[in-house]
VEXVONU-768240 format. One record per residue: z, y, x of N, C-alpha, C in turn; residue number from 1; residue in one letter. Coordinates in nm, 4 decimals. Last residue first. Layout:
% residues N
<atom n_pz="Z" n_py="Y" n_px="X" ca_pz="Z" ca_py="Y" ca_px="X" c_pz="Z" c_py="Y" c_px="X" num="NUM" residu="a"/>
...
This chain:
% residues 127
<atom n_pz="-0.5584" n_py="-0.0879" n_px="-2.5570" ca_pz="-0.5194" ca_py="-0.2145" ca_px="-2.5316" c_pz="-0.5188" c_py="-0.2918" c_px="-2.6701" num="127" residu="x"/>
<atom n_pz="-0.6006" n_py="0.1722" n_px="-2.6600" ca_pz="-0.7126" ca_py="0.0937" ca_px="-2.5792" c_pz="-0.6784" c_py="-0.0391" c_px="-2.5616" num="126" residu="x"/>
<atom n_pz="-0.3499" n_py="0.2505" n_px="-2.7324" ca_pz="-0.4494" ca_py="0.2189" ca_px="-2.8335" c_pz="-0.5714" c_py="0.1367" c_px="-2.7738" num="125" residu="x"/>
<atom n_pz="-0.2162" n_py="0.2889" n_px="-2.4912" ca_pz="-0.1607" ca_py="0.1816" ca_px="-2.5830" c_pz="-0.2790" c_py="0.1457" c_px="-2.6880" num="124" residu="x"/>
<atom n_pz="-0.3481" n_py="0.5109" n_px="-2.4239" ca_pz="-0.3582" ca_py="0.3985" ca_px="-2.3419" c_pz="-0.3183" c_py="0.2723" c_px="-2.4139" num="123" residu="x"/>
<atom n_pz="-0.2729" n_py="0.6903" n_px="-2.6013" ca_pz="-0.4093" ca_py="0.6550" ca_px="-2.6013" c_pz="-0.4302" c_py="0.5317" c_px="-2.5114" num="122" residu="x"/>
<atom n_pz="0.0017" n_py="0.7071" n_px="-2.5213" ca_pz="-0.0413" ca_py="0.6578" ca_px="-2.6637" c_pz="-0.1769" c_py="0.6153" c_px="-2.6669" num="121" residu="x"/>
<atom n_pz="-0.0080" n_py="0.8179" n_px="-2.2664" ca_pz="0.0473" ca_py="0.6751" ca_px="-2.2840" c_pz="0.0144" c_py="0.6159" c_px="-2.4248" num="120" residu="x"/>
<atom n_pz="-0.1203" n_py="1.0657" n_px="-2.3233" ca_pz="-0.1925" ca_py="0.9728" ca_px="-2.2430" c_pz="-0.1462" c_py="0.8295" c_px="-2.2695" num="119" residu="x"/>
<atom n_pz="0.0985" n_py="1.1663" n_px="-2.4766" ca_pz="-0.0384" ca_py="1.1642" ca_px="-2.5238" c_pz="-0.1137" c_py="1.0567" c_px="-2.4484" num="118" residu="x"/>
<atom n_pz="0.2959" n_py="1.1674" n_px="-2.2654" ca_pz="0.3249" ca_py="1.0946" ca_px="-2.3943" c_pz="0.1851" c_py="1.0710" c_px="-2.4589" num="117" residu="x"/>
<atom n_pz="0.1881" n_py="1.3494" n_px="-2.0802" ca_pz="0.2202" ca_py="1.2073" ca_px="-2.0416" c_pz="0.2326" c_py="1.1223" c_px="-2.1646" num="116" residu="x"/>
<atom n_pz="0.1795" n_py="1.5791" n_px="-2.2405" ca_pz="0.0525" ca_py="1.5239" ca_px="-2.1884" c_pz="0.0664" c_py="1.3850" c_px="-2.1512" num="115" residu="x"/>
<atom n_pz="0.4537" n_py="1.6311" n_px="-2.2526" ca_pz="0.3598" ca_py="1.6068" ca_px="-2.3797" c_pz="0.2424" c_py="1.5350" c_px="-2.3382" num="114" residu="x"/>
<atom n_pz="0.5168" n_py="1.6619" n_px="-1.9986" ca_pz="0.5658" ca_py="1.5510" ca_px="-2.0684" c_pz="0.4927" c_py="1.5253" c_px="-2.1919" num="113" residu="x"/>
<atom n_pz="0.3658" n_py="1.8967" n_px="-1.9373" ca_pz="0.3278" ca_py="1.7732" ca_px="-1.8640" c_pz="0.3838" c_py="1.6588" c_px="-1.9408" num="112" residu="x"/>
<atom n_pz="0.5007" n_py="2.0822" n_px="-2.0946" ca_pz="0.3617" ca_py="2.0449" ca_px="-2.1274" c_pz="0.3215" c_py="1.9210" c_px="-2.0583" num="111" residu="x"/>
<atom n_pz="0.7350" n_py="2.0918" n_px="-1.9370" ca_pz="0.7393" ca_py="2.0445" ca_px="-2.0752" c_pz="0.5950" c_py="2.0063" c_px="-2.1296" num="110" residu="x"/>
<atom n_pz="0.6430" n_py="2.1829" n_px="-1.6824" ca_pz="0.6985" ca_py="2.0338" ca_px="-1.7063" c_pz="0.7008" c_py="1.9957" c_px="-1.8449" num="109" residu="x"/>
<atom n_pz="0.3249" n_py="2.3574" n_px="-1.7236" ca_pz="0.4675" ca_py="2.3568" ca_px="-1.7341" c_pz="0.5317" c_py="2.2064" c_px="-1.7298" num="108" residu="x"/>
<atom n_pz="0.0448" n_py="2.3639" n_px="-1.5189" ca_pz="0.1003" ca_py="2.3365" ca_px="-1.6497" c_pz="0.2464" c_py="2.3194" c_px="-1.6234" num="107" residu="x"/>
<atom n_pz="0.0088" n_py="2.4517" n_px="-1.2524" ca_pz="-0.0882" ca_py="2.4727" ca_px="-1.3571" c_pz="-0.0484" c_py="2.4607" c_px="-1.4891" num="106" residu="x"/>
<atom n_pz="0.1566" n_py="2.3731" n_px="-1.0339" ca_pz="0.2117" ca_py="2.4671" ca_px="-1.1280" c_pz="0.1148" c_py="2.5190" c_px="-1.2266" num="105" residu="x"/>
<atom n_pz="0.0883" n_py="2.1462" n_px="-0.8873" ca_pz="0.0391" ca_py="2.2817" ca_px="-0.8344" c_pz="0.0734" c_py="2.3844" c_px="-0.9421" num="104" residu="x"/>
<atom n_pz="0.2083" n_py="1.9420" n_px="-1.0218" ca_pz="0.2460" ca_py="1.9600" ca_px="-0.8860" c_pz="0.2124" c_py="2.1076" c_px="-0.8479" num="103" residu="x"/>
<atom n_pz="0.0689" n_py="1.9438" n_px="-1.2738" ca_pz="0.2101" ca_py="1.9726" ca_px="-1.2649" c_pz="0.2599" c_py="2.0053" c_px="-1.1188" num="102" residu="x"/>
<atom n_pz="-0.1833" n_py="1.8665" n_px="-1.1897" ca_pz="-0.1618" ca_py="2.0040" ca_px="-1.2565" c_pz="-0.0052" c_py="2.0396" c_px="-1.2535" num="101" residu="x"/>
<atom n_pz="-0.1240" n_py="1.6146" n_px="-1.0879" ca_pz="-0.1688" ca_py="1.7246" ca_px="-0.9989" c_pz="-0.1459" c_py="1.8647" c_px="-1.0548" num="100" residu="x"/>
<atom n_pz="-0.0474" n_py="1.4905" n_px="-1.3167" ca_pz="0.0420" ca_py="1.4994" ca_px="-1.2109" c_pz="-0.0082" c_py="1.6047" c_px="-1.1186" num="99" residu="x"/>
<atom n_pz="-0.2729" n_py="1.5097" n_px="-1.4800" ca_pz="-0.1634" ca_py="1.5657" ca_px="-1.5224" c_pz="-0.0713" c_py="1.5817" c_px="-1.4093" num="98" residu="x"/>
<atom n_pz="-0.4687" n_py="1.3448" n_px="-1.3212" ca_pz="-0.4975" ca_py="1.4953" ca_px="-1.3479" c_pz="-0.3553" c_py="1.5583" c_px="-1.3888" num="97" residu="x"/>
<atom n_pz="-0.3340" n_py="1.0994" n_px="-1.3314" ca_pz="-0.3454" ca_py="1.1717" ca_px="-1.2072" c_pz="-0.3661" c_py="1.3155" c_px="-1.2288" num="96" residu="x"/>
<atom n_pz="-0.3670" n_py="1.0415" n_px="-1.6065" ca_pz="-0.2291" ca_py="1.0734" ca_px="-1.5530" c_pz="-0.2314" c_py="1.1231" c_px="-1.4150" num="95" residu="x"/>
<atom n_pz="-0.6364" n_py="1.0071" n_px="-1.6054" ca_pz="-0.5717" ca_py="1.1220" ca_px="-1.6848" c_pz="-0.4356" c_py="1.1537" c_px="-1.6474" num="94" residu="x"/>
<atom n_pz="-0.7137" n_py="0.7971" n_px="-1.4580" ca_pz="-0.7279" ca_py="0.9229" ca_px="-1.3955" c_pz="-0.6676" c_py="1.0394" c_px="-1.4796" num="93" residu="x"/>
<atom n_pz="-0.5833" n_py="0.5041" n_px="-1.3973" ca_pz="-0.5631" ca_py="0.5950" ca_px="-1.5033" c_pz="-0.5764" c_py="0.7479" c_px="-1.4419" num="92" residu="x"/>
<atom n_pz="-0.6412" n_py="0.3431" n_px="-1.1904" ca_pz="-0.6873" ca_py="0.2885" ca_px="-1.3099" c_pz="-0.6646" c_py="0.4095" c_px="-1.4364" num="91" residu="x"/>
<atom n_pz="-0.6936" n_py="0.3451" n_px="-0.8572" ca_pz="-0.6558" ca_py="0.4323" ca_px="-0.9683" c_pz="-0.7121" c_py="0.3891" c_px="-1.0999" num="90" residu="x"/>
<atom n_pz="-0.6482" n_py="0.0480" n_px="-0.6706" ca_pz="-0.7411" ca_py="0.1523" ca_px="-0.7368" c_pz="-0.6504" c_py="0.2187" c_px="-0.8420" num="89" residu="x"/>
<atom n_pz="-0.6070" n_py="-0.1240" n_px="-0.3642" ca_pz="-0.5376" ca_py="-0.0519" ca_px="-0.4863" c_pz="-0.6347" c_py="0.0425" c_px="-0.5356" num="88" residu="x"/>
<atom n_pz="-0.7129" n_py="-0.2169" n_px="-0.1441" ca_pz="-0.7576" ca_py="-0.2932" ca_px="-0.2724" c_pz="-0.6934" c_py="-0.2128" c_px="-0.3913" num="87" residu="x"/>
<atom n_pz="-0.5881" n_py="-0.0805" n_px="0.0581" ca_pz="-0.7321" ca_py="-0.0660" ca_px="0.0351" c_pz="-0.7888" c_py="-0.1065" c_px="-0.0985" num="86" residu="x"/>
<atom n_pz="-0.3461" n_py="-0.1861" n_px="0.1253" ca_pz="-0.3495" ca_py="-0.0754" ca_px="0.0102" c_pz="-0.5003" c_py="-0.0388" c_px="-0.0252" num="85" residu="x"/>
<atom n_pz="-0.3935" n_py="-0.3616" n_px="0.3246" ca_pz="-0.3557" ca_py="-0.4030" ca_px="0.2015" c_pz="-0.3733" c_py="-0.3126" c_px="0.0736" num="84" residu="x"/>
<atom n_pz="-0.4868" n_py="-0.1915" n_px="0.5159" ca_pz="-0.5804" ca_py="-0.2683" ca_px="0.4721" c_pz="-0.5378" c_py="-0.3309" c_px="0.3425" num="83" residu="x"/>
<atom n_pz="-0.2333" n_py="-0.0375" n_px="0.5347" ca_pz="-0.3598" ca_py="0.0278" ca_px="0.4875" c_pz="-0.4583" c_py="-0.0716" c_px="0.4388" num="82" residu="x"/>
<atom n_pz="-0.0801" n_py="-0.2264" n_px="0.6717" ca_pz="-0.0442" ca_py="-0.1800" ca_px="0.5349" c_pz="-0.1589" c_py="-0.1161" c_px="0.4701" num="81" residu="x"/>
<atom n_pz="-0.2231" n_py="-0.2578" n_px="0.9118" ca_pz="-0.2042" ca_py="-0.3694" ca_px="0.8158" c_pz="-0.1704" c_py="-0.3341" c_px="0.6723" num="80" residu="x"/>
<atom n_pz="-0.2109" n_py="0.0059" n_px="1.0139" ca_pz="-0.3418" ca_py="-0.0563" ca_px="0.9719" c_pz="-0.3237" c_py="-0.1821" c_px="0.8887" num="79" residu="x"/>
<atom n_pz="0.0701" n_py="0.0177" n_px="1.0543" ca_pz="0.0095" ca_py="0.1007" ca_px="0.9555" c_pz="-0.1254" c_py="0.0443" c_px="0.9316" num="78" residu="x"/>
<atom n_pz="0.0890" n_py="-0.1891" n_px="1.2541" ca_pz="0.1695" ca_py="-0.2066" ca_px="1.1408" c_pz="0.0993" c_py="-0.1197" c_px="1.0262" num="77" residu="x"/>
<atom n_pz="-0.0549" n_py="-0.0738" n_px="1.4638" ca_pz="-0.1072" ca_py="-0.1905" ca_px="1.3938" c_pz="-0.0368" c_py="-0.2193" c_px="1.2677" num="76" residu="x"/>
<atom n_pz="0.0866" n_py="0.1645" n_px="1.5026" ca_pz="-0.0408" ca_py="0.1764" ca_px="1.4752" c_pz="-0.0889" c_py="0.0433" c_px="1.4024" num="75" residu="x"/>
<atom n_pz="0.3335" n_py="0.0476" n_px="1.5949" ca_pz="0.3245" ca_py="0.1174" ca_px="1.4682" c_pz="0.1831" c_py="0.1352" c_px="1.4250" num="74" residu="x"/>
<atom n_pz="0.2388" n_py="-0.0447" n_px="1.8463" ca_pz="0.2827" ca_py="-0.1255" ca_px="1.7492" c_pz="0.2869" c_py="-0.0738" c_px="1.6003" num="73" residu="x"/>
<atom n_pz="0.1641" n_py="0.1818" n_px="1.9667" ca_pz="0.0578" ca_py="0.0759" ca_px="1.9564" c_pz="0.1184" c_py="-0.0198" c_px="1.8372" num="72" residu="x"/>
<atom n_pz="0.4149" n_py="0.3029" n_px="1.9998" ca_pz="0.2985" ca_py="0.3837" ca_px="1.9199" c_pz="0.1934" c_py="0.2715" c_px="1.8930" num="71" residu="x"/>
<atom n_pz="0.5449" n_py="0.1347" n_px="2.1699" ca_pz="0.5896" ca_py="0.1489" ca_px="2.0421" c_pz="0.4826" c_py="0.2186" c_px="1.9358" num="70" residu="x"/>
<atom n_pz="0.3965" n_py="0.1778" n_px="2.3894" ca_pz="0.3976" ca_py="0.0450" ca_px="2.3473" c_pz="0.4424" c_py="0.0601" c_px="2.1984" num="69" residu="x"/>
<atom n_pz="0.4486" n_py="0.4457" n_px="2.4412" ca_pz="0.3071" ca_py="0.4025" ca_px="2.4194" c_pz="0.3017" c_py="0.2726" c_px="2.3609" num="68" residu="x"/>
<atom n_pz="0.7326" n_py="0.4458" n_px="2.4999" ca_pz="0.6719" ca_py="0.5197" ca_px="2.3866" c_pz="0.5407" c_py="0.4727" c_px="2.3583" num="67" residu="x"/>
<atom n_pz="0.8430" n_py="0.1154" n_px="2.5949" ca_pz="0.7960" ca_py="0.2535" ca_px="2.6366" c_pz="0.7371" c_py="0.3168" c_px="2.4976" num="66" residu="x"/>
<atom n_pz="1.1280" n_py="-0.0840" n_px="2.5049" ca_pz="0.9910" ca_py="-0.0396" ca_px="2.4927" c_pz="0.9519" c_py="0.0981" c_px="2.5240" num="65" residu="x"/>
<atom n_pz="1.4006" n_py="-0.1266" n_px="2.5180" ca_pz="1.3310" ca_py="-0.1294" ca_px="2.6385" c_pz="1.1789" c_py="-0.0934" c_px="2.6349" num="64" residu="x"/>
<atom n_pz="1.4208" n_py="-0.2530" n_px="2.1908" ca_pz="1.4947" ca_py="-0.2118" ca_px="2.3140" c_pz="1.4103" c_py="-0.2274" c_px="2.4437" num="63" residu="x"/>
<atom n_pz="1.2842" n_py="-0.3509" n_px="1.9752" ca_pz="1.2283" ca_py="-0.2388" ca_px="2.0473" c_pz="1.3097" c_py="-0.1809" c_px="2.1680" num="62" residu="x"/>
<atom n_pz="1.4344" n_py="-0.5773" n_px="1.9040" ca_pz="1.2994" ca_py="-0.5948" ca_px="1.9362" c_pz="1.2354" c_py="-0.4688" c_px="2.0087" num="61" residu="x"/>
<atom n_pz="1.6834" n_py="-0.4692" n_px="1.8268" ca_pz="1.6784" ca_py="-0.5564" ca_px="1.9383" c_pz="1.5343" c_py="-0.5748" c_px="1.9829" num="60" residu="x"/>
<atom n_pz="1.5956" n_py="-0.3201" n_px="1.5997" ca_pz="1.6518" ca_py="-0.2432" ca_px="1.7295" c_pz="1.6572" c_py="-0.3413" c_px="1.8361" num="59" residu="x"/>
<atom n_pz="1.4844" n_py="-0.5163" n_px="1.4438" ca_pz="1.4046" ca_py="-0.4076" ca_px="1.4859" c_pz="1.4681" c_py="-0.3430" c_px="1.6106" num="58" residu="x"/>
<atom n_pz="1.7379" n_py="-0.6448" n_px="1.3926" ca_pz="1.6158" ca_py="-0.7232" ca_px="1.4476" c_pz="1.5167" c_py="-0.6272" c_px="1.5094" num="57" residu="x"/>
<atom n_pz="1.8887" n_py="-0.4552" n_px="1.2695" ca_pz="1.9358" ca_py="-0.5240" ca_px="1.3808" c_pz="1.8111" c_py="-0.5742" c_px="1.4686" num="56" residu="x"/>
<atom n_pz="1.7480" n_py="-0.4160" n_px="1.0280" ca_pz="1.7602" ca_py="-0.3051" ca_px="1.1258" c_pz="1.8028" c_py="-0.3540" c_px="1.2658" num="55" residu="x"/>
<atom n_pz="1.7767" n_py="-0.6679" n_px="0.9085" ca_pz="1.6265" ca_py="-0.6191" ca_px="0.9594" c_pz="1.6473" c_py="-0.5058" c_px="1.0708" num="54" residu="x"/>
<atom n_pz="2.0404" n_py="-0.6683" n_px="0.8609" ca_pz="1.9992" ca_py="-0.7660" ca_px="0.9624" c_pz="1.8504" c_py="-0.7178" c_px="1.0033" num="53" residu="x"/>
<atom n_pz="2.0333" n_py="-0.4554" n_px="0.6645" ca_pz="2.1211" ca_py="-0.4378" ca_px="0.7945" c_pz="2.0616" c_py="-0.5307" c_px="0.8988" num="52" residu="x"/>
<atom n_pz="1.8879" n_py="-0.5764" n_px="0.4628" ca_pz="1.8283" ca_py="-0.4615" ca_px="0.5346" c_pz="1.9047" c_py="-0.4360" c_px="0.6688" num="51" residu="x"/>
<atom n_pz="1.9020" n_py="-0.9366" n_px="0.5004" ca_pz="1.9477" ca_py="-0.8168" ca_px="0.4398" c_pz="1.8755" c_py="-0.6944" c_px="0.5240" num="50" residu="x"/>
<atom n_pz="1.7042" n_py="-1.2146" n_px="0.4197" ca_pz="1.7433" ca_py="-1.1288" ca_px="0.5242" c_pz="1.7885" c_py="-0.9939" c_px="0.4756" num="49" residu="x"/>
<atom n_pz="1.8173" n_py="-1.4622" n_px="0.1886" ca_pz="1.7381" ca_py="-1.3599" ca_px="0.2220" c_pz="1.7891" c_py="-1.2648" c_px="0.3342" num="48" residu="x"/>
<atom n_pz="1.9313" n_py="-1.7749" n_px="0.3084" ca_pz="1.9478" ca_py="-1.6505" ca_px="0.2429" c_pz="1.8494" c_py="-1.5563" c_px="0.2765" num="47" residu="x"/>
<atom n_pz="2.0096" n_py="-2.1158" n_px="0.3370" ca_pz="1.9223" ca_py="-2.0060" ca_px="0.3817" c_pz="1.9469" c_py="-1.8909" c_px="0.2783" num="46" residu="x"/>
<atom n_pz="2.1982" n_py="-2.3770" n_px="0.5288" ca_pz="2.1682" ca_py="-2.2935" ca_px="0.4170" c_pz="2.0668" c_py="-2.1862" c_px="0.4395" num="45" residu="x"/>
<atom n_pz="2.1557" n_py="-2.6016" n_px="0.7243" ca_pz="2.2779" ca_py="-2.5737" ca_px="0.6403" c_pz="2.2633" c_py="-2.4928" c_px="0.5127" num="44" residu="x"/>
<atom n_pz="1.9990" n_py="-2.8520" n_px="0.8877" ca_pz="1.9827" ca_py="-2.7393" ca_px="0.8154" c_pz="2.1043" c_py="-2.7276" c_px="0.7126" num="43" residu="x"/>
<atom n_pz="2.1464" n_py="-2.9549" n_px="1.2036" ca_pz="2.1172" ca_py="-2.9890" ca_px="1.0667" c_pz="2.1083" c_py="-2.8433" c_px="0.9942" num="42" residu="x"/>
<atom n_pz="2.2044" n_py="-2.8978" n_px="1.4520" ca_pz="2.0738" ca_py="-2.9479" ca_px="1.4351" c_pz="2.0493" c_py="-2.9789" c_px="1.2906" num="41" residu="x"/>
<atom n_pz="2.4537" n_py="-2.7808" n_px="1.4324" ca_pz="2.4532" ca_py="-2.9067" ca_px="1.5067" c_pz="2.3127" c_py="-2.9703" c_px="1.4649" num="40" residu="x"/>
<atom n_pz="2.3347" n_py="-2.5780" n_px="1.1760" ca_pz="2.4586" ca_py="-2.6242" ca_px="1.2399" c_pz="2.4449" c_py="-2.7631" c_px="1.3070" num="39" residu="x"/>
<atom n_pz="2.1366" n_py="-2.3075" n_px="1.0949" ca_pz="2.1216" ca_py="-2.4521" ca_px="1.1337" c_pz="2.2626" c_py="-2.4777" c_px="1.2161" num="38" residu="x"/>
<atom n_pz="2.0242" n_py="-2.0920" n_px="0.8557" ca_pz="2.1418" ca_py="-2.1390" ca_px="0.9435" c_pz="2.1287" c_py="-2.2882" c_px="0.9748" num="37" residu="x"/>
<atom n_pz="1.7815" n_py="-1.8594" n_px="0.8168" ca_pz="1.8169" ca_py="-2.0036" ca_px="0.8057" c_pz="1.9299" c_py="-2.0251" c_px="0.9005" num="36" residu="x"/>
<atom n_pz="1.6862" n_py="-1.5818" n_px="0.6454" ca_pz="1.7706" ca_py="-1.6243" ca_px="0.7460" c_pz="1.8079" c_py="-1.7704" c_px="0.7355" num="35" residu="x"/>
<atom n_pz="1.3783" n_py="-1.4491" n_px="0.5298" ca_pz="1.4768" ca_py="-1.5236" ca_px="0.5146" c_pz="1.5553" c_py="-1.5546" c_px="0.6478" num="34" residu="x"/>
<atom n_pz="1.0958" n_py="-1.3127" n_px="0.3715" ca_pz="1.1922" ca_py="-1.2844" ca_px="0.4752" c_pz="1.3169" c_py="-1.3788" c_px="0.4395" num="33" residu="x"/>
<atom n_pz="0.9476" n_py="-1.6337" n_px="0.4579" ca_pz="1.0291" ca_py="-1.5162" ca_px="0.4860" c_pz="0.9995" c_py="-1.4127" c_px="0.3723" num="32" residu="x"/>
<atom n_pz="0.9790" n_py="-1.9500" n_px="0.3159" ca_pz="0.8813" ca_py="-1.8410" ca_px="0.3297" c_pz="0.9767" c_py="-1.7086" c_px="0.3452" num="31" residu="x"/>
<atom n_pz="1.0392" n_py="-2.2700" n_px="0.4376" ca_pz="1.0947" ca_py="-2.1609" ca_px="0.3920" c_pz="0.9883" c_py="-2.0454" c_px="0.4115" num="30" residu="x"/>
<atom n_pz="1.0235" n_py="-2.6073" n_px="0.3620" ca_pz="0.9307" ca_py="-2.5009" ca_px="0.4069" c_pz="0.9997" c_py="-2.3725" c_px="0.3393" num="29" residu="x"/>
<atom n_pz="1.1694" n_py="-2.9069" n_px="0.4684" ca_pz="1.1890" ca_py="-2.7855" ca_px="0.3858" c_pz="1.0971" c_py="-2.6852" c_px="0.4496" num="28" residu="x"/>
<atom n_pz="1.2146" n_py="-3.2460" n_px="0.4364" ca_pz="1.1237" ca_py="-3.1378" ca_px="0.5006" c_pz="1.1358" c_py="-3.0164" c_px="0.4105" num="27" residu="x"/>
<atom n_pz="1.3817" n_py="-3.5400" n_px="0.5338" ca_pz="1.3529" ca_py="-3.4348" ca_px="0.4456" c_pz="1.2764" c_py="-3.3310" c_px="0.5258" num="26" residu="x"/>
<atom n_pz="1.3755" n_py="-3.7766" n_px="0.7122" ca_pz="1.4215" ca_py="-3.7768" ca_px="0.5756" c_pz="1.3909" c_py="-3.6758" c_px="0.4870" num="25" residu="x"/>
<atom n_pz="1.2112" n_py="-3.9428" n_px="0.9628" ca_pz="1.1970" ca_py="-3.8120" ca_px="0.8884" c_pz="1.2626" c_py="-3.8365" c_px="0.7357" num="24" residu="x"/>
<atom n_pz="1.3773" n_py="-4.1125" n_px="1.1908" ca_pz="1.2948" ca_py="-4.1319" ca_px="1.0724" c_pz="1.3211" c_py="-3.9918" c_px="1.0020" num="23" residu="x"/>
<atom n_pz="1.5518" n_py="-4.0957" n_px="1.4246" ca_pz="1.4113" ca_py="-4.0924" ca_px="1.4400" c_pz="1.3228" c_py="-4.1021" c_px="1.3195" num="22" residu="x"/>
<atom n_pz="1.8084" n_py="-4.0812" n_px="1.3205" ca_pz="1.7591" ca_py="-4.2004" ca_px="1.3989" c_pz="1.6116" c_py="-4.2052" c_px="1.4076" num="21" residu="x"/>
<atom n_pz="1.7094" n_py="-3.8452" n_px="1.0839" ca_pz="1.8245" ca_py="-3.9226" ca_px="1.1349" c_pz="1.7509" c_py="-4.0561" c_px="1.1977" num="20" residu="x"/>
<atom n_pz="1.5672" n_py="-3.5171" n_px="1.0391" ca_pz="1.5646" ca_py="-3.6552" ca_px="1.0685" c_pz="1.6801" c_py="-3.7199" c_px="1.1140" num="19" residu="x"/>
<atom n_pz="1.4264" n_py="-3.2554" n_px="0.8808" ca_pz="1.5551" ca_py="-3.3116" ca_px="0.8915" c_pz="1.5277" c_py="-3.4620" c_px="0.9272" num="18" residu="x"/>
<atom n_pz="1.2203" n_py="-2.9733" n_px="0.9564" ca_pz="1.2320" ca_py="-3.1274" ca_px="0.9296" c_pz="1.3694" c_py="-3.1760" c_px="0.9630" num="17" residu="x"/>
<atom n_pz="1.1180" n_py="-2.6799" n_px="0.8452" ca_pz="1.2361" ca_py="-2.7465" ca_px="0.9046" c_pz="1.2250" c_py="-2.8935" c_px="0.8519" num="16" residu="x"/>
<atom n_pz="0.8944" n_py="-2.4311" n_px="0.8832" ca_pz="0.9202" ca_py="-2.5604" ca_px="0.8462" c_pz="1.0272" c_py="-2.6371" c_px="0.9096" num="15" residu="x"/>
<atom n_pz="0.8390" n_py="-2.1122" n_px="0.7832" ca_pz="0.9156" ca_py="-2.1969" ca_px="0.8788" c_pz="0.9294" c_py="-2.3267" c_px="0.8111" num="14" residu="x"/>
<atom n_pz="0.6116" n_py="-1.8464" n_px="0.7481" ca_pz="0.6601" ca_py="-1.9878" ca_px="0.6950" c_pz="0.7250" c_py="-2.0415" c_px="0.8079" num="13" residu="x"/>
<atom n_pz="0.5887" n_py="-1.4920" n_px="0.6607" ca_pz="0.5679" ca_py="-1.6062" ca_px="0.7491" c_pz="0.6408" c_py="-1.7363" c_px="0.6974" num="12" residu="x"/>
<atom n_pz="0.6492" n_py="-1.2882" n_px="0.4914" ca_pz="0.5192" ca_py="-1.3610" ca_px="0.4809" c_pz="0.4986" c_py="-1.4749" c_px="0.5608" num="11" residu="x"/>
<atom n_pz="0.8677" n_py="-1.1590" n_px="0.6932" ca_pz="0.8045" ca_py="-1.1285" ca_px="0.5610" c_pz="0.6780" c_py="-1.2055" c_px="0.5707" num="10" residu="x"/>
<atom n_pz="1.0294" n_py="-1.3920" n_px="0.9216" ca_pz="0.9750" ca_py="-1.2601" ca_px="0.8849" c_pz="0.9019" c_py="-1.2672" c_px="0.7616" num="9" residu="x"/>
<atom n_pz="1.3157" n_py="-1.5602" n_px="0.9613" ca_pz="1.1738" ca_py="-1.5784" ca_px="0.9241" c_pz="1.1205" c_py="-1.4522" c_px="0.8689" num="8" residu="x"/>
<atom n_pz="1.5472" n_py="-1.6318" n_px="1.2078" ca_pz="1.5000" ca_py="-1.5375" ca_px="1.1119" c_pz="1.3452" c_py="-1.5607" c_px="1.0827" num="7" residu="x"/>
<atom n_pz="1.8058" n_py="-1.8576" n_px="1.2450" ca_pz="1.6606" ca_py="-1.8403" ca_px="1.2637" c_pz="1.6211" c_py="-1.7419" c_px="1.1502" num="6" residu="x"/>
<atom n_pz="2.0911" n_py="-1.9199" n_px="1.4184" ca_pz="2.0476" ca_py="-1.8560" ca_px="1.3098" c_pz="1.8990" c_py="-1.8331" c_px="1.3359" num="5" residu="x"/>
<atom n_pz="2.3071" n_py="-2.2027" n_px="1.5006" ca_pz="2.1792" ca_py="-2.1194" ca_px="1.5317" c_pz="2.1209" c_py="-2.0555" c_px="1.4044" num="4" residu="x"/>
<atom n_pz="2.5958" n_py="-2.3480" n_px="1.6223" ca_pz="2.5220" ca_py="-2.2904" ca_px="1.5083" c_pz="2.4166" c_py="-2.1920" c_px="1.5699" num="3" residu="x"/>
<atom n_pz="2.7499" n_py="-2.6230" n_px="1.7328" ca_pz="2.6516" ca_py="-2.5351" ca_px="1.7696" c_pz="2.5840" c_py="-2.4776" c_px="1.6411" num="2" residu="x"/>
<atom n_pz="3.0831" n_py="-2.6950" n_px="1.7587" ca_pz="2.9707" ca_py="-2.6980" ca_px="1.6731" c_pz="2.8753" c_py="-2.5778" c_px="1.7341" num="1" residu="x"/>
């Protein structure tokens, strides 16, 4: 029995067509992350790719890369994440202010908790 595993990365699609005697019987579209198992040319099952499998994929992919090649890859990965994050906006500046005050020791943790509760109550009133 020939078994093949296909890994579909995050956000990518894989289409699996099942045919017998040259006639298309079924078609499956799988969106990653996923691992697809194909036995004797037939779609068997799919499941999400585990973190361990992701580590194995990354380790296999970077084997033999030079430092400058890896740097270019990570640069593009970071740019992709940053472009997605560019749409994120701070919608509660009061909570940001409280967090910064707490982080820099300008208010005590207990006062920060009180301020968080007050901000949450005001936020609920606005809704």
